[in-house]
C-alpha positions in Angstrom: 10.0 149.0 82.2 9.6 148.3 78.5 11.4 150.4 75.9 8.2 152.1 75.1 7.8 153.4 78.6 11.4 154.5 78.7 10.8 156.4 75.5 7.8 158.1 77.0 9.8 159.0 80.1 12.6 160.5 78.0 10.1 162.5 75.9 8.3 163.9 78.9 11.6 164.8 80.6 12.9 166.5 77.4 9.5 168.3 77.1 9.9 170.1 80.5 9.7 173.7 79.3 12.6 175.1 81.3 12.6 178.5 79.6 8.9 178.9 80.0 9.2 178.1 83.7 12.0 180.6 84.1 10.0 183.4 82.5 7.1 182.7 84.8 9.3 182.6 87.9 11.4 185.6 87.1 8.8 188.0 85.8 5.5 186.2 85.5 5.8 186.4 81.7 5.4 183.9 78.8 8.7 184.0 76.9 6.8 183.0 73.7 5.6 186.6 73.7 9.0 188.3 74.3 12.3 188.6 72.6 12.7 186.0 69.8 9.6 184.2 71.2 11.6 181.0 71.4 11.8 178.9 74.5 15.5 178.5 74.6 18.4 179.7 76.7 19.4 182.4 74.2 16.0 184.1 74.4 16.2 183.7 78.2 19.4 185.6 78.1 18.0 188.3 75.9 14.9 188.8 78.1 16.0 187.7 81.6 19.8 187.9 81.6 22.6 185.5 82.5 21.3 184.7 86.0 18.4 182.8 84.4 20.0 181.8 81.1 22.8 179.7 82.6 20.6 177.4 84.8 18.1 177.0 81.9 20.9 176.0 79.5 22.3 173.5 82.1 18.9 171.9 82.7 18.2 171.7 79.0 21.6 169.9 78.5 20.7 167.5 81.4 17.4 166.7 79.8 19.3 165.1 76.9 22.1 163.5 78.9 20.0 161.8 81.6 17.9 159.5 79.3 21.1 158.3 77.4 23.4 158.0 80.4 20.9 156.8 83.1 17.6 155.6 81.6 19.4 153.3 79.1 21.6 151.9 81.9 18.7 151.4 84.3 16.7 149.6 81.6 19.7 147.6 80.3 19.0 148.9 76.8 21.0 148.5 73.6 23.1 151.3 72.0 20.3 151.8 69.4 17.7 152.1 72.2 19.9 154.6 74.0 20.0 156.7 70.8 16.2 156.4 70.6 15.9 157.8 74.1 18.1 160.7 73.3 16.1 161.5 70.2 12.9 161.2 72.2 14.2 163.8 74.7 15.2 166.2 71.8 11.8 165.8 70.2 10.2 166.5 73.6 12.1 169.7 73.9 11.2 170.9 70.4 7.6 169.7 70.5 6.6 170.0 74.1 3.0 169.1 75.0 3.3 171.3 78.0 3.4 174.5 75.9 1.2 173.6 72.9 4.1 171.7 71.1 6.1 174.9 70.7 9.3 174.4 72.5 12.9 175.4 71.9 15.2 174.6 69.0 16.8 171.5 70.6 20.4 172.5 70.5 21.2 172.4 74.3 19.3 169.1 74.7 21.1 167.6 71.7 24.4 168.7 73.3 23.4 166.7 76.4 22.5 163.6 74.3 25.9 163.7 72.6 27.9 164.4 75.7 26.7 161.0 76.7 27.1 159.4 73.2 30.1 161.1 71.6 31.9 163.4 74.0 35.0 163.9 71.8 32.9 165.0 68.9 31.2 167.5 71.2 34.7 168.8 72.2 35.3 169.5 68.6 31.9 170.9 67.8 31.9 173.5 70.7 34.8 175.5 69.2 33.2 175.3 65.8 30.0 176.9 67.4 32.0 179.4 69.3 34.2 180.4 66.4 31.1 180.9 64.2 29.4 183.0 66.9 32.6 185.1 67.2 32.8 185.7 63.5 29.1 186.3 62.8 27.4 187.2 66.0 24.5 184.9 65.1 23.6 182.1 67.6 21.2 180.6 65.0 23.7 180.4 62.2 26.4 179.1 64.6 24.0 176.3 65.8 23.2 175.3 62.3 26.9 175.2 61.3 27.8 173.2 64.4 24.9 170.8 63.8 25.6 170.3 60.1 29.2 169.5 60.7 28.7 167.4 63.8 28.2 164.0 62.0 31.7 164.4 60.6 33.2 164.7 64.0 31.3 161.7 65.3 32.6 159.6 62.3 36.2 160.8 62.8 36.3 160.3 66.6 34.1 157.1 66.9 34.2 155.3 63.5 32.7 152.2 65.0 29.8 153.9 66.7 27.1 153.5 64.1 24.1 154.3 66.3 25.7 157.6 67.4 26.6 158.5 63.8 23.1 158.0 62.4 21.7 159.8 65.5 24.0 162.8 64.7 22.7 162.8 61.1 19.1 162.8 62.2 19.5 165.3 65.0 21.5 167.6 62.7 18.6 167.6 60.2 16.1 168.3 63.0 18.1 171.2 64.3 18.5 172.7 60.8 14.7 172.2 60.3 13.9 173.9 63.7 16.0 176.9 62.6 14.2 177.4 59.3 12.6 180.7 60.3 16.0 181.9 61.5 17.5 180.9 58.2 14.8 182.8 56.3 15.5 185.9 58.4 19.3 185.5 57.8 18.6 185.4 54.1 16.7 188.8 54.2 19.0 190.4 56.8 16.5 190.7 59.6 17.9 188.1 62.1 19.0 189.5 65.4 22.6 189.2 66.5 23.4 187.8 69.9 26.4 190.2 70.1 28.4 192.2 67.6 32.1 191.7 67.1 34.2 194.8 66.6 33.7 195.8 63.0 30.3 194.3 62.7 27.2 196.5 62.6 
């Protein structure tokens, strides 16, 4: 297969609307009409509960990891091409043709991509995300903070991995962009909290 075909395969895999499928299977509903109206694992948790949210999150992570870890190997592709496959999978998740190009925010799929590209950086970023969530209760803000700082962890842990670093910069920008509506709601105080820490209202 040519690189173009591998890119299409990665995009279509990433575009698989896991949360949409879960909504249909669980209750026969379209999750774009419920909760935050986002096709991501957080909204699956809000509407359907942990039983559905955990499998959705794991599949979304796999959608990012498989193109980088397997497609690139099967195609004997370069590190830059592997990065391109990961980005294609993330774009597929965010702009899925199966659901009118309105997919999720790309965080879980990006996590899968970088588990394959920069696992030590992911190991640092996850506590950053978790700490932000504990302090604020906002998944959206925590995702933006983790994404915005992630290129720093890639550079520190893999200084010679130029493709992974520039991929992290681009993906961070995409994740922040995909959360623009959440950031507007945060600015005016209308964003929903995932949970509240003691002392938070």
